[in-house]
N, C-alpha and C positions, 0 to 999 in steps of 0.2 A: 890802595886799600885804606890808607889813613884818611884820605879824602872821603871815601865812602862811609867810614866810621864816623867822621865828623858830621857828615850829612844826616846819618841816622840819628845822631844826638839831637838834631833839630826836631825830631818827632817825639822826643822824650817828654813825658808829662811828670812834673815834679810837684809833690804835695807836701807841704811842711806840716809835720805833726809834732806839736810841742816845740820846745827850744832845742832839743838835742836829738831829733830823729827826722828822717825824710823817707818818702816813698816815691818811686819813679818807675816808669815803664820804658824799656828800650826794645826797639824792633830791628831785627837784622835778618838778612837773607843768607842762605847757606853759602859759605865761601867768603863772606864778608868779615871784616874786623869789627867786633862789638866792644864798645867802651862803656863800662858800668861805673857811674860816678858814686862816690861815697860821701865825703865831707865837701860840700860846695856852698856852704852857707856864708862863711867869712873868708878872710884872706890868710888865716893861720894854716900852716902846713902840719899835718898830723905826723907824730913821731913814728907810730906803728899802726898798721891797719891789717886786720885779718878778715878773710872772706869765707863764708859758708854757702854751700849749695844744698838746698833742701835739708837744712839743719846739719849738714856734714861739712867739716872744715876742709877746705881745698887748698888754700894758700894764704900766707901772711907776708908782710913786708912794709917798708916805708922808708922815710928819710933817715932814721937812726938804725935801720936794720943793718946787721953785719955785712949782709950781702949787697948792701946798697951804699956802702961808704964811698964808693967812687962816683956816686950820683947817678948811676944807671938803674933802670927798673930792676926789681928783684923778681926772679922767676925760678921755677924748678927746672932742672935739666930735662930736656926733651918734652917739655910741656908747652901747650899753646896758651897757657895762662900767665899773666904778668901783673904785678902790682906796681903801679907807677908811683913816683915820689909823692904826688898829692893824694895817694891812697886809692885811686881809681883802679878797676880791674879791666885789663885788656884781654879779650879772647880772640885769638887769630883763627882764620879759616873756620868760621862758625859752622857747626853741624846742627842737624835737626835735634839731636839729643841734648844740645846745650840749652835748649829752652827750659827755664825753670825759674824758681824764686831764689834770689841771692840776698844774703844778709852780710853787712859789713859792720865792723867795730873799729873806730879810729880813736887812738889815744892822742889827745891834744896836749900841748904844754900846760903844766899845772895839774897833770893827772886827771884831766877831764876826758870823758869818753863820749864819743858821738856815734850813734847807731843809724844805719840807713837800710832801707829795703828796696831792692831793685828787681823788677820782673823782666826777664829777657824772653821776648817772643821771637821765635825763628819762623819766618814766613817766606813764601816764594810765590811769584806770579801776581796776577794772571799772566800766563805765558802761553805761547803757541795758540793764540786765538784764531779760529778758523770759521769761515762761513761758506758752506757749499749749497748751491742752488741747482737742482737737477730737474729740468722740465721733462715730462714724458712725451717726447716728440722726436722726429727723425731729422730735423734740420739743425744746422749750426745755431748755437744759442748765445755765444759770447763774442762781443765786438772787440776790436783791438784795444779799446780803452777799458775793457773789463766789464762793460755793461752787458747784462743778460737780456736777450730778446725772447719773449715767450708768446706763443700764438694763443689768442683768445679761445677759451674753452678747454685748455690743456690742464692736466693735473701736475702740480709742482710740489717737489719735496725739498724742504729746507733742513739743514743740519748745522747746528752751532756747537762748537767745542772749544775748550780751553783747559789749562792746568793751573791750579792754585794750591798752595799749602798754607795752613792745614785744611781749609775748606773754601768753597766758592759758591757764588750764585750766578747762574746763567740766565740771560733774558734775550728773547728774540723780539725786537721792536720794529715797527713800521712807521715811516713818515711819508704821508701822501703828498701829492703835488698841490692839493687844495685844502688839506686839513693838517692838524698837528700830529705829533708823534704819539703812538700808543703801543702798549705791550701786547704782543700776540700770545706768548706763552713764556713761562720761566720755571726754574727748579733750583733747589739748593743741595749742595753736597755731591752733585753728579758732574762727571766730566763731559757729558754729552747731552744735547737737547735736540729733539726732532720735532718737526712740524710739517704737516701736509695739507694742501688745499686742493679741492676739486673744482673743475670748471672755472678757472680764473677769468676775471672780467677786467675791463679797462680801469675800473675804480681801484684795482689792486696794483696799479702802476705807481712806483715811487722808490724810496730808499729803504732797504732792509738792513738791520744792524744786529750783529751778535755782540752782546755786552757781557763781559765777565768781571766780577768784582770779588776780591779777596775778603772773606768774612772777618779776618783778623786785622789786617792792615787797612782794609777798606779801599785798597788801591783798585782802580777800574781801568779796563782796557776794552776796546771795541773794534770790530771789523765790519765794514759796510760795503754794500754793493747796490747798484741801481738796477731796477727791473723795468723794462718797457714791455707793454702788452700790445702786440700787433694784432690788427683785425682788418678784415675786408668785408665790404657790403655784399649781400646776396644778390643785389640787383646789378644789372649790366650798366655800363656807361650810357649817357644820353648824348645822342647826336642831334645837332641843330645846325641851322644855317642862316646867314643874313647876306643880303646883296648890297654891294656898295659900287655904284656906277657899273662899270663893266666887269668888276671882280666879284667873286663869290667867296664868303668867309664861312668855312665849315668849323663848327665848334664841337668839342668833345669834352664832357665833364663827368667825373666820377667822385661823388662825395660820400661821406660816411665811412672812410677808411683811414687807417693810421699805420705807418706814416704815409706821406704822399706817394701815390703810385707812379710808375713809369708809363706814360701814355705815348702811343705811336699811331700816326696816320699813315696808312699804306694803300697802295693801289692794287686791286685784285684783278686778274690772277698773277700779274707780273711780280708782285711783292715789293715793288719800288717804294721806299720809305719817303714820304713827303714831309714829315715833321716828327720830332721825338723830344720829350722833355719829362723830367720828374716834377710833376705838378698835379693839382686837382683838376686843372682845366687846360686844354690845349686847342689852339686854333690854327688853321692852315688857310692861306689866301691863294685862290686859284683864278686865273683869268677865265671868264666865261666862254671865250672862244676855244679853250682847250677841253671843254666838257662835251660829252657826246651821249647820245641815247644808248642805254644799256651799260654805261660805264659804272664800275663798282668801287666805292671808297669805303675803307674799314678803319675804325678806331679800336685798338686793342689795349688792354690794361695789364700790366705786370705788377705783381705784389708778392712779398714774402709770405703773407698769410694765405695765399692760394696754394692748394696742393697740386702736385704734379698732374698735368692733364686738364686742370680746371681752366675754363676759358671765360673771360669777361670782355665782351666787345659789342659794338654796334656798327651797323652797315648801311650805307646808302647805295641803292641801285638806281641810277638816274633814269627818269622817265618824263617824257613831255606830258603836259596836261591834256585831258580829253573831257570837256564838259558835255553833259548830255541832259536831255529833257524833251518836252513836247514842242515841236517847231511851230504849231499853229494854236491860236487862242482866239476866242470870240467873246465879246462883252456887249451889253446893252447900255445905251446912254443913261447916265445918272447912277449907275451901279459901280461896284468896285470889283477888281480882279487881282489875283496874285499869280505872277509868273514864277515858276520854280526851275532851278538849274542845280545839278549835282556834279561835283568833281572829286573823284576818289583815286585816280590813278597817278597823279603827279608826284614825283620825287626828285628834288625836294618839294614840299607842299607849295602849290601855286597860290598866287595872289589873285583873287577873283573879284571882279567888279561888274556892275550892270551899266550898259551904255545904250544910247538911243540915237537912231538916225544913221544915215550914211557917214556922217562925220564922227560917229561914235563918241558923242559927248557923254562924259561920265555922269551918272545920276547920283545925286547926293540926297540925303534925308531932308525933306521939307514937308510942307502941308499937303503937297500933291503926291509925293513918292515916299515910301518907307522901305528901306533896304535892311534886311536882317539875315543872319547866318546861324544855322544850327548844325554844328559839325560840318559834314561835307555838303550840306544843302544850303543854297543861297536863294532867298525869296525877294521878289520885287512886287510890292503892293501898290496899285494905282487906284486912287479914290476919285469919286465923282467924275466918271469917265465921260468925255465928250468926243466929238468927231475928230478933234485935233489930236487926240491921243492915238489915233489909228496909225499904224506904221510898223517899222521893223525895230526890234530891240535885240541887243547882243549881250550874252553872258560871256565875258572876256576873262580867261584864265591864263596866267603867265608865270613861268618859272625860268631859271637861267638857261634852260635848253631851248626855249621858244614860247610862243603864245598860240592858243587855239580859242575858237569862239563857237558858241551855239547861237544860231540865228532864230529868233522867235518873231513871227508876224502876228500882230494883233489887229483883228477886224472888229469895228464898232458898228452896231446896228441901232437904228432909231427905234423908239418904243412903239410908233404907229404901225410899223410892219408886223409887230407881234400882236397888236390889237386886231388887224385884218385877219391874221391867221387864226386867232381865237374865234372870231365871228364865222369864218368859213368852216371851221371845225364844228361849230354849233349847228350850222345849217346842214352839213353832211350827216351829222348824227340824227337830226330831225327827219330828214328824208328817209334814211335807212329805217328809222323807227316806224314811220308811217307805212312804209312798204310792208313791214313785218305785220302790222295790225291788219291791213287790208287783206294780205294773203291768208292770215289766220281766219278772218271773217268769211272769205269766199270758201275756204276749205270746210268750215263748219256748216255751210249752207249749200254744199255741192249737190244735194238731191233736188234742188229747185232752181231753175235758171229761166229767165225771161229773155227770149230773143225775138225782137220785132213783135209780130202779132200771134206767135205760137206759144202755147203753154203746154209744157210736158206734164202729163198726169200719170201717176203710178197707180196701176190697178192690180187687183188680185190676179194670180196666175189662172189661166184658163179663160180669161176675157179677151176679146178682140177689140182693139181701139181703132176707131175711124175718126179721122180729123176732117171736119167739113167746115169750110169757110163760107158763111152765109149771113146775109142781113135779115132774112125772114125768120124771125124767132117764133112766129105764131104757129107754124106747122107743128112744132114739138112742144107746144105748151101743155098738152095733155099728158105727155110722156115724161118730159124733163122739166123740172121747175126752172123758173127764171133765175139765171145766175146773177149774182150781185155785181155791180160795176167794179172794175179793177181799179185799184188806187193809183196805178202808174199811168193811167190814161189809155191803155191798149183796148181795142174793141174786144167784146166777149166772143169767144169761140165756142160753138155748140159741139157737144160730144154725143155721138150716137153709138149706143152699145148694142151689139148683137150677140146672142147666145151661140155658142159653138155647138153644132148638131152632134148628138151622141151617136155611137156606132150601133149596128144591128144587134149585136149581142146585148148591148145595154138596153135596146128597145124591147127585146124579148123578155128580159128580166123585169122590165117595168110593166109589160102587159100582164105577166103572171101576178105581179103585185096588185095591179088594178082589178083583175078578176076576183081576187080574194077579198078585195075591199070595195065591193060594188056599192055598199050602203055608205061608204065613207066618202065624205066630200073631198074631192081632189084639191089639194092645196099646192100651190107653186111657191117655193121660197126663193126670192130673188137675192142674189149675193149683194153684199154691201160694196159699193164702189167708193174708193177714196179719191177725192179730187182736191188737188192743191193748187192754189193760185198764188202768183207772186206779182 
């Protein structure tokens, strides 16, 4: 206790006021021994010293005090107060009520009096500093080293508490991994501080501290805890492969997670584990001879941020390649052509190349050939085609399970063959057109046709047509006019027209008509005959 009292004296502040008085502050905790100095300016020992508390005398004594003739401190029976030979006041087992302003008067040799004013502050704490972090989640949150693990997006409750007398200030501070410390919230005079954050993010990962400071003694104490924010990607791991000689290397990677996940390569459906490791990336090397069509390999990821039942995985179901396209192609000399091949079934993805000839020489990009790929489609463009380009081409796709080819045969035709075809097409069109014109002309003149020396003449109904072939035109000159010569060179044919005799009934009617018209000149009206020559 004496050692504690001496330590507390180190915190005393002494102010000299004039030549015969001092003021000082002494801080002590409950239960400690407080030592209040009086005359400490020179080396002279006071003869008598008296002490007052809040202007009330509480004790006196000193070197010349009757009770102190033996050299021991003077004190009242059963009291915790003692006046030491140098005039100092000792208070044992300090209580909170001991805090007050104490006045002393020391009588020095020569009847000089020295006055001193001492302020005793009874303080305690900060004590019982506590920091509680309570994530609202169902999983274990505290590691063996005391670190809290919190899932991204959780709500987190922080509680900071401490005890200080007579008052304190509480502060919840955060120190990030990439930035400095900052205060989140604080209060004064309260024993408890609460703070809540919603939807915590990885940026909130760091050190959280509950800092308590006594407002009187300015003593400070803190309690800290580290918080790690775990998170997992919404995406599934990525499965890839590379081939090294006769071995196939299957890669599995899952980035955007913290901390690193547990990755496992397994064979389905047997469940046999091929490889397992806590890492962002995991590779397994398998001999190509051990792989087969339809075999399934799966990479699964395990992580604390995944809820129960959530699955993150990628799968390979091995399939041989099967390139497809048109097996025949035709081109004209001097033009260009593009051969197309597609491969979409291979797993792992196949390496596809274009090859030529029975030796299957790999075709590379140059001035003659252009090889391009757009997703699963692979094109081979051949420019300025000649007869030498005619032949077989192969679209070759290969993966660890094997190789398959699409055979495309290219036929090259000369440009002259196409010229003859165009001319033949023109002649055929000309013939068909001429036939159509002739048929249309004949159809429009179907009422007159010249066959040899015969001319068909269409007459009115009721006339009889007699065709007489004769060279003696003079007999009929008086009845039928001379016919004009025919333009096609055929000889003229004479036409003799006879009236059809009428019936008896018709003759009787005519006789009656003639008897009534005796004075009328009988006229005979000859029908007009239409003669058409061609």
